[in-house]
py3Dmol code that shows the C-alpha trace and the ligand (Angstrom):
import py3Dmol

protein = """\
ATOM      1  CA  MET A   1      -7.010 -21.687 -11.237  1.00  0.00           C
ATOM      2  CA  ARG A   2      -6.592 -22.840  -7.767  1.00  0.00           C
ATOM      3  CA  GLU A   3      -9.100 -21.495  -5.272  1.00  0.00           C
ATOM      4  CA  ILE A   4      -7.643 -18.690  -3.167  1.00  0.00           C
ATOM      5  CA  THR A   5      -8.176 -19.507   0.530  1.00  0.00           C
ATOM      6  CA  THR A   6      -4.756 -18.886   1.983  1.00  0.00           C
ATOM      7  CA  VAL A   7      -2.865 -15.636   1.423  1.00  0.00           C
ATOM      8  CA  GLY A   8       0.615 -14.672   2.220  1.00  0.00           C
ATOM      9  CA  VAL A   9       1.530 -10.909   2.801  1.00  0.00           C
ATOM     10  CA  ILE A  10       5.305 -10.061   2.888  1.00  0.00           C
ATOM     11  CA  GLY A  11       6.231  -6.852   4.684  1.00  0.00           C
ATOM     12  CA  LEU A  12       4.015  -5.816   7.735  1.00  0.00           C
ATOM     13  CA  GLY A  13       4.524  -2.001   7.669  1.00  0.00           C
ATOM     14  CA  THR A  14       1.415   0.250   7.610  1.00  0.00           C
ATOM     15  CA  MET A  15       0.227  -0.996   4.197  1.00  0.00           C
ATOM     16  CA  GLY A  16       1.236  -4.734   4.610  1.00  0.00           C
ATOM     17  CA  ALA A  17      -0.522  -4.928   8.153  1.00  0.00           C
ATOM     18  CA  GLY A  18      -3.623  -3.215   6.694  1.00  0.00           C
ATOM     19  CA  ILE A  19      -3.579  -5.776   3.815  1.00  0.00           C
ATOM     20  CA  VAL A  20      -3.362  -8.681   6.258  1.00  0.00           C
ATOM     21  CA  GLU A  21      -6.441  -7.184   8.075  1.00  0.00           C
ATOM     22  CA  VAL A  22      -8.343  -6.837   4.811  1.00  0.00           C
ATOM     23  CA  PHE A  23      -7.871 -10.537   3.872  1.00  0.00           C
ATOM     24  CA  ALA A  24      -8.543 -11.907   7.495  1.00  0.00           C
ATOM     25  CA  ARG A  25     -11.648  -9.811   7.600  1.00  0.00           C
ATOM     26  CA  GLY A  26     -12.730 -11.411   4.305  1.00  0.00           C
ATOM     27  CA  GLY A  27     -12.464 -14.855   5.920  1.00  0.00           C
ATOM     28  CA  LEU A  28      -9.254 -15.936   4.372  1.00  0.00           C
ATOM     29  CA  ASP A  29      -6.333 -17.501   6.314  1.00  0.00           C
ATOM     30  CA  VAL A  30      -3.350 -15.193   6.151  1.00  0.00           C
ATOM     31  CA  VAL A  31       0.442 -15.666   6.817  1.00  0.00           C
ATOM     32  CA  GLY A  32       2.183 -12.321   7.262  1.00  0.00           C
ATOM     33  CA  VAL A  33       6.013 -12.426   7.036  1.00  0.00           C
ATOM     34  CA  GLU A  34       8.455  -9.932   8.352  1.00  0.00           C
ATOM     35  CA  THR A  35      12.303  -9.921   8.297  1.00  0.00           C
ATOM     36  CA  THR A  36      12.829  -9.601  12.083  1.00  0.00           C
ATOM     37  CA  GLN A  37      10.840 -10.404  15.260  1.00  0.00           C
ATOM     38  CA  GLU A  38      10.827  -6.665  16.082  1.00  0.00           C
ATOM     39  CA  TYR A  39       9.176  -5.815  12.728  1.00  0.00           C
ATOM     40  CA  ALA A  40       6.869  -8.835  12.987  1.00  0.00           C
ATOM     41  CA  ASP A  41       5.617  -7.566  16.528  1.00  0.00           C
ATOM     42  CA  ARG A  42       5.177  -4.209  15.096  1.00  0.00           C
ATOM     43  CA  GLY A  43       2.997  -5.578  12.338  1.00  0.00           C
ATOM     44  CA  ARG A  44       0.929  -7.526  14.899  1.00  0.00           C
ATOM     45  CA  ALA A  45       0.655  -4.314  16.998  1.00  0.00           C
ATOM     46  CA  ILE A  46      -0.716  -2.376  13.978  1.00  0.00           C
ATOM     47  CA  LEU A  47      -3.404  -5.185  13.326  1.00  0.00           C
ATOM     48  CA  GLN A  48      -4.265  -5.272  17.031  1.00  0.00           C
ATOM     49  CA  ALA A  49      -4.729  -1.431  17.171  1.00  0.00           C
ATOM     50  CA  SER A  50      -6.787  -1.238  14.006  1.00  0.00           C
ATOM     51  CA  THR A  51      -9.237  -4.142  15.160  1.00  0.00           C
ATOM     52  CA  ASP A  52      -9.338  -2.502  18.714  1.00  0.00           C
ATOM     53  CA  ARG A  53     -10.471   0.649  17.087  1.00  0.00           C
ATOM     54  CA  ALA A  54     -13.199  -1.228  15.212  1.00  0.00           C
ATOM     55  CA  VAL A  55     -14.312  -2.783  18.519  1.00  0.00           C
ATOM     56  CA  ALA A  56     -14.205   0.590  20.319  1.00  0.00           C
ATOM     57  CA  ARG A  57     -16.339   2.100  17.529  1.00  0.00           C
ATOM     58  CA  GLY A  58     -18.936  -0.737  17.825  1.00  0.00           C
ATOM     59  CA  ARG A  59     -18.090  -2.042  14.389  1.00  0.00           C
ATOM     60  CA  LEU A  60     -16.859  -5.335  15.452  1.00  0.00           C
ATOM     61  CA  ASP A  61     -17.515  -7.315  18.601  1.00  0.00           C
ATOM     62  CA  GLU A  62     -14.753  -9.026  20.647  1.00  0.00           C
ATOM     63  CA  ALA A  63     -15.728 -12.538  19.274  1.00  0.00           C
ATOM     64  CA  GLY A  64     -15.461 -11.198  15.753  1.00  0.00           C
ATOM     65  CA  GLN A  65     -12.106  -9.614  16.484  1.00  0.00           C
ATOM     66  CA  ALA A  66     -10.812 -12.847  17.987  1.00  0.00           C
ATOM     67  CA  GLU A  67     -11.955 -14.714  14.855  1.00  0.00           C
ATOM     68  CA  ILE A  68     -10.039 -12.230  12.633  1.00  0.00           C
ATOM     69  CA  LEU A  69      -6.920 -12.333  14.589  1.00  0.00           C
ATOM     70  CA  GLY A  70      -7.206 -16.131  14.767  1.00  0.00           C
ATOM     71  CA  ARG A  71      -7.097 -16.334  10.994  1.00  0.00           C
ATOM     72  CA  VAL A  72      -3.677 -14.631  11.072  1.00  0.00           C
ATOM     73  CA  THR A  73      -0.123 -16.204  11.597  1.00  0.00           C
ATOM     74  CA  ILE A  74       2.818 -13.964  11.876  1.00  0.00           C
ATOM     75  CA  SER A  75       6.120 -15.384  10.880  1.00  0.00           C
ATOM     76  CA  THR A  76       9.835 -14.398  10.150  1.00  0.00           C
ATOM     77  CA  ASP A  77      10.047 -17.313   7.741  1.00  0.00           C
ATOM     78  CA  LEU A  78       9.214 -17.095   4.123  1.00  0.00           C
ATOM     79  CA  GLY A  79       9.232 -20.742   3.967  1.00  0.00           C
ATOM     80  CA  ASP A  80       5.834 -20.482   5.864  1.00  0.00           C
ATOM     81  CA  LEU A  81       4.208 -19.275   2.603  1.00  0.00           C
ATOM     82  CA  ALA A  82       4.669 -22.774   1.052  1.00  0.00           C
ATOM     83  CA  GLY A  83       0.786 -23.319   1.164  1.00  0.00           C
ATOM     84  CA  ALA A  84      -0.226 -19.944  -0.030  1.00  0.00           C
ATOM     85  CA  ASP A  85      -2.538 -19.675  -3.084  1.00  0.00           C
ATOM     86  CA  LEU A  86      -1.738 -15.867  -3.448  1.00  0.00           C
ATOM     87  CA  VAL A  87       1.138 -13.910  -2.135  1.00  0.00           C
ATOM     88  CA  VAL A  88       1.138 -10.070  -1.858  1.00  0.00           C
ATOM     89  CA  GLU A  89       4.457  -8.472  -1.469  1.00  0.00           C
ATOM     90  CA  ALA A  90       4.485  -5.177   0.340  1.00  0.00           C
ATOM     91  CA  VAL A  91       8.130  -4.618   1.125  1.00  0.00           C
ATOM     92  CA  PRO A  92      10.091  -1.277   0.732  1.00  0.00           C
ATOM     93  CA  GLU A  93      10.034   0.205  -2.675  1.00  0.00           C
ATOM     94  CA  ILE A  94      13.494  -1.054  -3.791  1.00  0.00           C
ATOM     95  CA  MET A  95      13.507  -3.000  -7.049  1.00  0.00           C
ATOM     96  CA  ALA A  96      16.488  -5.145  -5.943  1.00  0.00           C
ATOM     97  CA  LEU A  97      14.630  -6.231  -2.790  1.00  0.00           C
ATOM     98  CA  LYS A  98      11.492  -7.049  -4.864  1.00  0.00           C
ATOM     99  CA  HIS A  99      13.533  -9.282  -7.096  1.00  0.00           C
ATOM    100  CA  GLU A 100      15.180 -11.008  -4.117  1.00  0.00           C
ATOM    101  CA  VAL A 101      11.678 -11.659  -2.701  1.00  0.00           C
ATOM    102  CA  PHE A 102      10.127 -12.887  -5.892  1.00  0.00           C
ATOM    103  CA  ALA A 103      13.125 -15.136  -6.576  1.00  0.00           C
ATOM    104  CA  LYS A 104      12.772 -16.734  -3.305  1.00  0.00           C
ATOM    105  CA  LEU A 105       8.973 -17.223  -3.768  1.00  0.00           C
ATOM    106  CA  ASP A 106       9.733 -19.056  -7.036  1.00  0.00           C
ATOM    107  CA  ASP A 107      11.321 -21.793  -4.921  1.00  0.00           C
ATOM    108  CA  ILE A 108       8.691 -21.842  -2.048  1.00  0.00           C
ATOM    109  CA  VAL A 109       5.113 -21.492  -3.453  1.00  0.00           C
ATOM    110  CA  ALA A 110       3.321 -23.962  -5.732  1.00  0.00           C
ATOM    111  CA  GLU A 111       3.622 -23.356  -9.494  1.00  0.00           C
ATOM    112  CA  ASP A 112       0.059 -22.131  -9.802  1.00  0.00           C
ATOM    113  CA  ALA A 113       0.004 -19.755  -6.891  1.00  0.00           C
ATOM    114  CA  VAL A 114      -0.397 -16.167  -7.780  1.00  0.00           C
ATOM    115  CA  LEU A 115       2.149 -13.513  -6.964  1.00  0.00           C
ATOM    116  CA  ALA A 116       1.196  -9.923  -6.564  1.00  0.00           C
ATOM    117  CA  SER A 117       3.044  -6.750  -5.610  1.00  0.00           C
ATOM    118  CA  ASN A 118       1.522  -3.813  -3.739  1.00  0.00           C
ATOM    119  CA  THR A 119       4.104  -1.406  -5.167  1.00  0.00           C
ATOM    120  CA  SER A 120       2.823   2.157  -5.493  1.00  0.00           C
ATOM    121  CA  SER A 121       4.766   2.991  -8.631  1.00  0.00           C
ATOM    122  CA  LEU A 122       7.529   0.437  -9.547  1.00  0.00           C
ATOM    123  CA  SER A 123       6.929  -1.352 -12.856  1.00  0.00           C
ATOM    124  CA  ILE A 124       5.212  -4.717 -12.387  1.00  0.00           C
ATOM    125  CA  THR A 125       6.747  -5.842 -15.710  1.00  0.00           C
ATOM    126  CA  GLN A 126      10.131  -5.238 -14.248  1.00  0.00           C
ATOM    127  CA  ILE A 127       9.307  -6.974 -11.045  1.00  0.00           C
ATOM    128  CA  ALA A 128       7.982 -10.026 -12.901  1.00  0.00           C
ATOM    129  CA  ALA A 129      10.647 -10.175 -15.494  1.00  0.00           C
ATOM    130  CA  PRO A 130      13.283 -12.336 -13.715  1.00  0.00           C
ATOM    131  CA  THR A 131      10.675 -14.720 -12.174  1.00  0.00           C
ATOM    132  CA  ARG A 132      10.303 -18.304 -13.503  1.00  0.00           C
ATOM    133  CA  HIS A 133       6.546 -17.616 -14.242  1.00  0.00           C
ATOM    134  CA  PRO A 134       5.990 -13.967 -15.093  1.00  0.00           C
ATOM    135  CA  GLY A 135       2.431 -15.012 -16.298  1.00  0.00           C
ATOM    136  CA  ARG A 136       1.224 -15.354 -12.730  1.00  0.00           C
ATOM    137  CA  VAL A 137       2.519 -11.932 -11.603  1.00  0.00           C
ATOM    138  CA  VAL A 138       0.277  -9.036 -11.256  1.00  0.00           C
ATOM    139  CA  GLY A 139       0.024  -5.774  -9.250  1.00  0.00           C
ATOM    140  CA  LEU A 140      -2.492  -5.529  -6.541  1.00  0.00           C
ATOM    141  CA  HIS A 141      -2.352  -1.930  -5.244  1.00  0.00           C
ATOM    142  CA  PHE A 142      -4.134  -1.106  -2.101  1.00  0.00           C
ATOM    143  CA  PHE A 143      -4.785   2.538  -0.829  1.00  0.00           C
ATOM    144  CA  ASN A 144      -4.153   3.881   2.620  1.00  0.00           C
ATOM    145  CA  PRO A 145      -5.755   3.078   4.991  1.00  0.00           C
ATOM    146  CA  ALA A 146      -6.136  -0.367   3.292  1.00  0.00           C
ATOM    147  CA  PRO A 147      -8.942  -1.592   5.691  1.00  0.00           C
ATOM    148  CA  VAL A 148     -11.129   1.470   4.766  1.00  0.00           C
ATOM    149  CA  LEU A 149     -10.543   2.402   1.109  1.00  0.00           C
ATOM    150  CA  LYS A 150     -12.393   0.182  -1.285  1.00  0.00           C
ATOM    151  CA  LEU A 151     -10.306   0.750  -4.389  1.00  0.00           C
ATOM    152  CA  VAL A 152      -7.638  -1.797  -5.492  1.00  0.00           C
ATOM    153  CA  GLU A 153      -5.746  -1.458  -8.764  1.00  0.00           C
ATOM    154  CA  VAL A 154      -5.160  -4.805 -10.424  1.00  0.00           C
ATOM    155  CA  ILE A 155      -2.093  -4.057 -12.668  1.00  0.00           C
ATOM    156  CA  THR A 156      -1.495  -6.280 -15.560  1.00  0.00           C
ATOM    157  CA  THR A 157       1.709  -6.806 -17.698  1.00  0.00           C
ATOM    158  CA  LEU A 158       2.015  -8.136 -21.349  1.00  0.00           C
ATOM    159  CA  ARG A 159       2.591 -11.544 -19.737  1.00  0.00           C
ATOM    160  CA  SER A 160      -0.181 -11.670 -17.022  1.00  0.00           C
ATOM    161  CA  GLU A 161      -2.446 -14.500 -17.850  1.00  0.00           C
ATOM    162  CA  PRO A 162      -6.113 -13.735 -18.012  1.00  0.00           C
ATOM    163  CA  ALA A 163      -7.049 -16.473 -15.575  1.00  0.00           C
ATOM    164  CA  VAL A 164      -4.808 -14.983 -13.003  1.00  0.00           C
ATOM    165  CA  VAL A 165      -6.184 -11.561 -13.556  1.00  0.00           C
ATOM    166  CA  GLU A 166      -9.764 -12.941 -13.161  1.00  0.00           C
ATOM    167  CA  ALA A 167      -8.784 -14.774  -9.965  1.00  0.00           C
ATOM    168  CA  VAL A 168      -7.385 -11.538  -8.460  1.00  0.00           C
ATOM    169  CA  VAL A 169     -10.330  -9.467  -9.370  1.00  0.00           C
ATOM    170  CA  ALA A 170     -12.620 -12.183  -7.882  1.00  0.00           C
ATOM    171  CA  VAL A 171     -10.854 -12.354  -4.689  1.00  0.00           C
ATOM    172  CA  SER A 172     -10.733  -8.591  -4.352  1.00  0.00           C
ATOM    173  CA  GLU A 173     -14.598  -8.466  -4.840  1.00  0.00           C
ATOM    174  CA  ARG A 174     -14.920 -11.120  -2.155  1.00  0.00           C
ATOM    175  CA  LEU A 175     -13.089  -8.840   0.228  1.00  0.00           C
ATOM    176  CA  GLY A 176     -15.618  -6.141  -0.497  1.00  0.00           C
ATOM    177  CA  LYS A 177     -13.039  -4.076  -2.547  1.00  0.00           C
ATOM    178  CA  LYS A 178     -13.792  -2.390  -5.974  1.00  0.00           C
ATOM    179  CA  PRO A 179     -11.129  -3.570  -8.285  1.00  0.00           C
ATOM    180  CA  VAL A 180     -10.069  -1.779 -11.365  1.00  0.00           C
ATOM    181  CA  VAL A 181      -7.864  -3.371 -14.005  1.00  0.00           C
ATOM    182  CA  VAL A 182      -5.198  -1.063 -15.257  1.00  0.00           C
ATOM    183  CA  GLY A 183      -2.032  -1.274 -17.435  1.00  0.00           C
ATOM    184  CA  ASP A 184       1.501  -1.087 -16.203  1.00  0.00           C
ATOM    185  CA  ARG A 185       2.569   2.520 -16.427  1.00  0.00           C
ATOM    186  CA  ALA A 186       4.340   4.731 -13.897  1.00  0.00           C
ATOM    187  CA  GLY A 187       1.889   5.460 -11.116  1.00  0.00           C
ATOM    188  CA  PHE A 188      -0.736   3.263 -12.792  1.00  0.00           C
ATOM    189  CA  VAL A 189      -3.950   5.337 -12.802  1.00  0.00           C
ATOM    190  CA  ALA A 190      -4.712   6.729  -9.320  1.00  0.00           C
ATOM    191  CA  ASN A 191      -1.145   7.618  -8.230  1.00  0.00           C
ATOM    192  CA  TYR A 192      -0.399   9.124 -11.698  1.00  0.00           C
ATOM    193  CA  LEU A 193      -3.262  11.638 -11.260  1.00  0.00           C
ATOM    194  CA  LEU A 194      -2.911  12.012  -7.460  1.00  0.00           C
ATOM    195  CA  PHE A 195       0.713  12.812  -7.525  1.00  0.00           C
ATOM    196  CA  GLY A 196       0.217  15.413 -10.302  1.00  0.00           C
ATOM    197  CA  TYR A 197      -2.324  17.139  -7.975  1.00  0.00           C
ATOM    198  CA  PHE A 198       0.185  16.841  -5.066  1.00  0.00           C
ATOM    199  CA  THR A 199       2.875  18.576  -7.090  1.00  0.00           C
ATOM    200  CA  SER A 200       0.637  21.408  -8.120  1.00  0.00           C
ATOM    201  CA  ALA A 201      -0.337  21.850  -4.416  1.00  0.00           C
ATOM    202  CA  LEU A 202       3.325  21.826  -3.477  1.00  0.00           C
ATOM    203  CA  ARG A 203       4.071  24.547  -6.167  1.00  0.00           C
ATOM    204  CA  MET A 204       1.331  26.894  -4.606  1.00  0.00           C
ATOM    205  CA  LEU A 205       2.872  26.421  -1.298  1.00  0.00           C
ATOM    206  CA  GLU A 206       6.439  27.064  -2.546  1.00  0.00           C
ATOM    207  CA  HIS A 207       5.228  30.227  -4.298  1.00  0.00           C
ATOM    208  CA  GLY A 208       3.506  31.507  -1.085  1.00  0.00           C
ATOM    209  CA  HIS A 209       0.196  31.481  -2.980  1.00  0.00           C
ATOM    210  CA  VAL A 210      -1.754  30.084  -0.089  1.00  0.00           C
ATOM    211  CA  SER A 211      -1.350  28.701   3.360  1.00  0.00           C
ATOM    212  CA  ARG A 212      -1.381  24.898   3.919  1.00  0.00           C
ATOM    213  CA  GLU A 213      -4.494  25.291   6.073  1.00  0.00           C
ATOM    214  CA  ASP A 214      -6.451  27.231   3.425  1.00  0.00           C
ATOM    215  CA  LEU A 215      -5.230  24.992   0.628  1.00  0.00           C
ATOM    216  CA  ASP A 216      -6.469  21.986   2.533  1.00  0.00           C
ATOM    217  CA  THR A 217      -9.736  23.691   3.215  1.00  0.00           C
ATOM    218  CA  ALA A 218     -10.242  24.636  -0.364  1.00  0.00           C
ATOM    219  CA  MET A 219     -10.074  21.091  -1.552  1.00  0.00           C
ATOM    220  CA  ARG A 220     -11.877  19.632   1.369  1.00  0.00           C
ATOM    221  CA  VAL A 221     -14.824  22.045   1.473  1.00  0.00           C
ATOM    222  CA  GLY A 222     -14.692  23.128  -2.126  1.00  0.00           C
ATOM    223  CA  ALA A 223     -14.021  19.850  -3.864  1.00  0.00           C
ATOM    224  CA  GLY A 224     -15.601  17.579  -1.409  1.00  0.00           C
ATOM    225  CA  LEU A 225     -12.524  15.568  -0.659  1.00  0.00           C
ATOM    226  CA  PRO A 226     -12.160  13.727   2.711  1.00  0.00           C
ATOM    227  CA  MET A 227      -8.772  15.400   3.222  1.00  0.00           C
ATOM    228  CA  GLY A 228      -6.747  18.324   1.651  1.00  0.00           C
ATOM    229  CA  PRO A 229      -3.539  17.652  -0.017  1.00  0.00           C
ATOM    230  CA  CYS A 230      -1.149  18.483   2.917  1.00  0.00           C
ATOM    231  CA  THR A 231      -3.223  16.316   5.327  1.00  0.00           C
ATOM    232  CA  LEU A 232      -3.215  13.473   2.759  1.00  0.00           C
ATOM    233  CA  MET A 233       0.567  13.700   2.185  1.00  0.00           C
ATOM    234  CA  ASP A 234       1.090  13.638   5.875  1.00  0.00           C
ATOM    235  CA  LEU A 235      -0.991  10.520   6.038  1.00  0.00           C
ATOM    236  CA  VAL A 236       0.663   8.748   3.074  1.00  0.00           C
ATOM    237  CA  GLY A 237       4.117   9.811   4.432  1.00  0.00           C
ATOM    238  CA  LEU A 238       6.218  12.553   2.968  1.00  0.00           C
ATOM    239  CA  ASP A 239       9.201  10.165   2.224  1.00  0.00           C
ATOM    240  CA  VAL A 240       6.784   7.920   0.303  1.00  0.00           C
ATOM    241  CA  CYS A 241       5.331  10.877  -1.496  1.00  0.00           C
ATOM    242  CA  HIS A 242       8.819  12.079  -2.413  1.00  0.00           C
ATOM    243  CA  HIS A 243       9.956   8.493  -3.657  1.00  0.00           C
ATOM    244  CA  ILE A 244       6.731   7.882  -5.808  1.00  0.00           C
ATOM    245  CA  GLY A 245       6.826  11.309  -7.245  1.00  0.00           C
ATOM    246  CA  ASP A 246      10.466  10.697  -8.242  1.00  0.00           C
ATOM    247  CA  VAL A 247       9.750   7.375  -9.776  1.00  0.00           C
ATOM    248  CA  ILE A 248       6.818   8.802 -11.838  1.00  0.00           C
ATOM    249  CA  TYR A 249       8.909  11.673 -12.988  1.00  0.00           C
ATOM    250  CA  SER A 250      11.849   9.575 -13.898  1.00  0.00           C
ATOM    251  CA  HIS A 251       9.554   7.637 -16.269  1.00  0.00           C
ATOM    252  CA  THR A 252       7.383  10.397 -17.707  1.00  0.00           C
ATOM    253  CA  ARG A 253       9.492  13.523 -17.490  1.00  0.00           C
ATOM    254  CA  SER A 254       6.231  15.366 -17.333  1.00  0.00           C
ATOM    255  CA  SER A 255       6.285  18.741 -15.586  1.00  0.00           C
ATOM    256  CA  MET A 256       3.143  17.693 -13.747  1.00  0.00           C
ATOM    257  CA  HIS A 257       5.470  15.473 -11.660  1.00  0.00           C
ATOM    258  CA  ALA A 258       8.561  17.501 -11.381  1.00  0.00           C
ATOM    259  CA  PRO A 259      10.132  17.102  -8.028  1.00  0.00           C
ATOM    260  CA  SER A 260       9.344  19.805  -5.335  1.00  0.00           C
ATOM    261  CA  PRO A 261      12.436  21.252  -3.676  1.00  0.00           C
ATOM    262  CA  MET A 262      10.292  21.948  -0.493  1.00  0.00           C
ATOM    263  CA  LEU A 263       9.197  18.283  -0.258  1.00  0.00           C
ATOM    264  CA  GLY A 264      12.751  17.090  -0.626  1.00  0.00           C
ATOM    265  CA  ARG A 265      13.873  19.498   2.227  1.00  0.00           C
ATOM    266  CA  MET A 266      11.187  18.375   4.569  1.00  0.00           C
ATOM    267  CA  VAL A 267      12.118  14.673   4.100  1.00  0.00           C
ATOM    268  CA  THR A 268      15.822  15.466   4.581  1.00  0.00           C
ATOM    269  CA  SER A 269      14.842  17.248   7.759  1.00  0.00           C
ATOM    270  CA  GLY A 270      12.900  14.105   9.132  1.00  0.00           C
ATOM    271  CA  LEU A 271       9.479  15.747   8.655  1.00  0.00           C
ATOM    272  CA  LEU A 272       7.710  12.585   7.411  1.00  0.00           C
ATOM    273  CA  GLY A 273       4.217  13.270   8.254  1.00  0.00           C
ATOM    274  CA  ARG A 274       2.039  11.504  10.789  1.00  0.00           C
ATOM    275  CA  LYS A 275       4.335   8.551  11.329  1.00  0.00           C
ATOM    276  CA  SER A 276       7.238  10.912  12.586  1.00  0.00           C
ATOM    277  CA  GLY A 277       5.041  13.294  14.511  1.00  0.00           C
ATOM    278  CA  ARG A 278       5.508  16.232  12.126  1.00  0.00           C
ATOM    279  CA  GLY A 279       5.110  17.057   8.445  1.00  0.00           C
ATOM    280  CA  PHE A 280       2.961  19.841   7.174  1.00  0.00           C
ATOM    281  CA  TYR A 281       1.184  19.596  10.658  1.00  0.00           C
ATOM    282  CA  THR A 282       2.288  18.507  14.045  1.00  0.00           C
ATOM    283  CA  TYR A 283       0.624  15.416  15.614  1.00  0.00           C
ATOM    284  CA  ALA A 284       0.202  14.625  19.193  1.00  0.00           C
ATOM    285  CA  ARG A 285       1.171  11.015  18.759  1.00  0.00           C
ATOM    286  CA  PRO A 286       3.410   9.734  15.898  1.00  0.00           C
ATOM    287  CA  GLY A 287       1.246   7.726  13.771  1.00  0.00           C
ATOM    288  CA  GLY A 288      -1.893   9.275  15.435  1.00  0.00           C
ATOM    289  CA  GLY A 289      -4.347  11.677  13.740  1.00  0.00           C
ATOM    290  CA  GLN A 290      -4.828  14.417  16.296  1.00  0.00           C
ATOM    291  CA  VAL A 291      -3.396  17.812  15.172  1.00  0.00           C
ATOM    292  CA  VAL A 292      -1.957  19.888  17.795  1.00  0.00           C
TER     293      VAL A 292
END
"""
ligand_1 = """\
54
3HC
N -6.929 1.962 9.729
C -8.154 1.371 9.881
N -9.123 1.973 9.835
C -9.109 3.341 9.873
C -7.900 4.013 9.809
C -6.695 3.284 9.687
N -5.534 3.769 9.637
N -8.169 5.411 9.751
C -9.513 5.554 9.937
N -10.098 4.255 9.989
C -11.449 3.993 9.933
C -12.104 4.500 11.308
O -12.058 3.410 12.324
C -13.447 4.715 10.915
O -14.199 3.503 10.855
P -15.760 3.398 11.108
O -16.448 4.367 10.177
O -16.087 1.945 10.745
O -16.039 3.799 12.548
C -13.439 5.281 9.492
O -12.193 4.770 8.966
C -13.501 6.724 9.287
O -12.462 7.258 10.198
P -12.504 8.606 11.098
O -13.963 8.799 11.522
O -11.494 8.542 12.249
O -12.078 9.711 10.229
P -12.542 10.267 8.782
O -13.984 10.052 8.618
O -11.879 11.488 8.574
O -11.850 9.173 7.733
C -10.096 8.474 6.348
C -10.446 8.868 7.807
C -10.712 7.146 6.022
C -8.527 8.329 6.433
C -10.581 9.562 5.287
O -10.132 10.881 5.724
C -10.022 9.371 3.888
O -10.587 8.525 3.209
N -9.039 10.195 3.528
C -8.470 10.083 2.168
C -7.447 8.956 2.265
C -6.830 8.663 0.835
O -7.171 9.511 -0.072
N -6.116 7.747 0.836
C -5.257 7.401 -0.490
C -3.848 7.927 -0.289
S -2.974 7.477 -1.823
C -2.570 5.907 -1.494
O -2.672 5.257 -0.581
C -1.687 5.220 -2.625
C -0.299 4.832 -2.158
O 0.193 4.063 -3.205
C 0.535 5.865 -1.721
"""
view = py3Dmol.view(width=600, height=400)
view.addModel(protein, "pdb")
view.setStyle({"model": 0}, {"cartoon": {"style": "trace"}})
view.addModel(ligand_1, "xyz")
view.setStyle({"model": 1}, {"stick": {}})
view.zoomTo()
view.show()
């Protein structure tokens, strides 16, 4: 396997920008690619804000921040990924879009470069199938916020080459992450279980069994979780939760993942959680954490 020193990240939304930060903090050169200059600027702003916060908290000095930011190139041209040893795709969760990106990558990167998808729930097998080298495709699933949470799921397909899986596990460990290798089923491991839990929480709210505050308190204080389910769904994004839940349900048909009408109504009403300023709770600044 070629050594992984340069990484490409496609899509610089919350997850993509966080993934760029993780690799740059780990000492790798990163090329982040977006479709438009506006989105590219937004991605750079997320990276800047996250590292500014680390400086403000005394976790990073200004020289360290400059070093991290200096390892990152932001571009609107996929062609700039030609030298990447590993590319992580973090574009919206639309299979046709993933296929388009992976087809282009086939023509851009070296034949022995590794291709990974950060999809939350779509099938890696399906993403890899139309590519010229499905053996070099794996899932590399980060958790939100990516710079903080240590877990990464490395998702393998029937075609994933063992050397590719080993290389992705090794680079994840170099980043200070804790990789787990899992098979390709809807929701993989963590989201399969987490979204079943979200669905149960939503049912309790729909039935008026408990208030959102008491539900969150029960799980935070009683189960020792950092956030209750409503706060966590607001963090993940209610539209994202709705989509992931639907994908898992469409594959499993398990009642544990049956769609919540209340969640659907919230999404249709534009209540998307922190990013829109309102979800289960209202936030002082869209994207910010302070509950008002
Ligand atoms: N980006 C970068 N760093 C962040 C951050 C962000 N968005 N949010 C928080 N941090 C950092 C802070 O700077 C701080 O760093 P420090 O300890 O070095 O100073 C540290 O995280 C702790 O932050 P806070 O003190 O502000 O707040 P908390 O202690 O409450 O922690 C939290 C915030 C890390 C978000 C914590 O509440 C948590 O872990 N919550 C659960 C998150 C979770 O379960 N995520 C998984 C969601 S599912 C998923 O992502 C799968 C996907 O497919 C949908």
